C-alpha positions, 0 to 999 in steps of 0.5 A: 263967867258961866257958859250961858253968860259967855253965850249971851255976850256973843249974842249981845255983840250981834244983837240987831243984825239980820241973820245973826244966828250963823255968825253967833254959832260960828263965834260960839264954836270958835270960842268953845270948840263946839256948840254944847247942846246946853246953849241951844235954849239960851240962844233960842231965848235970846234971839226969840226963836224956837229951840228947833230952829236953832237945833236945825241950823246946827245940824244942817251945817256940817261945819258945826259940831255938838261934841268937842273935836279931836286934836286932829280933824281929818276931812275926806272928800267923797265927791264924784271926782274923788270917788272916781280915783279911790275916795271910798277906799280911802274912807274905809281905810281911814275908818279901819286905821282909826277904829271909828266911823265917819262923824266920830272921834277916837276915844283918846280924842286924837282924831275926828274923822269927817266927810265933805263933798268937795274940797276943791282939789278935784284934779289931785283926788282923792283929797283930804284936809287935815287940820285945815291943810289940804292934801292931794292923792291921798291913800292909806299910807300917805294919810298915816304919814300926814298925821304922824308929821302933824303930831311930830 
């Protein structure tokens, strides 16, 4: 089955639902790991909406990605509570350790570095989420340790 056929099958499962685009995009990302730009025109045609509308939703919500993520996804909180206890230093340290900027994936696809603006762990900032597991009081060395344990 081609990508377009698989996307059409997802759309068919949600056809007739109000506001179907978001659940469809989530399902596509769950299946493929990301939303390939090639699916935008397929979704637009199937849902009778513009390509710009589909693209706008994908780029508006930070949970959607247009490129495959790394083996590990690191999300660093940059909300005010975490900023007040060192989040910006943690972001700078993470960029230096991984050799990438926020929003990028390492060339070997081992780590994707993302920012979020609240993980709900304000009392234990700076907070990080690594592969959907939440951590508090994270600094450079703890982040490296968490990733080492995650890959062990």
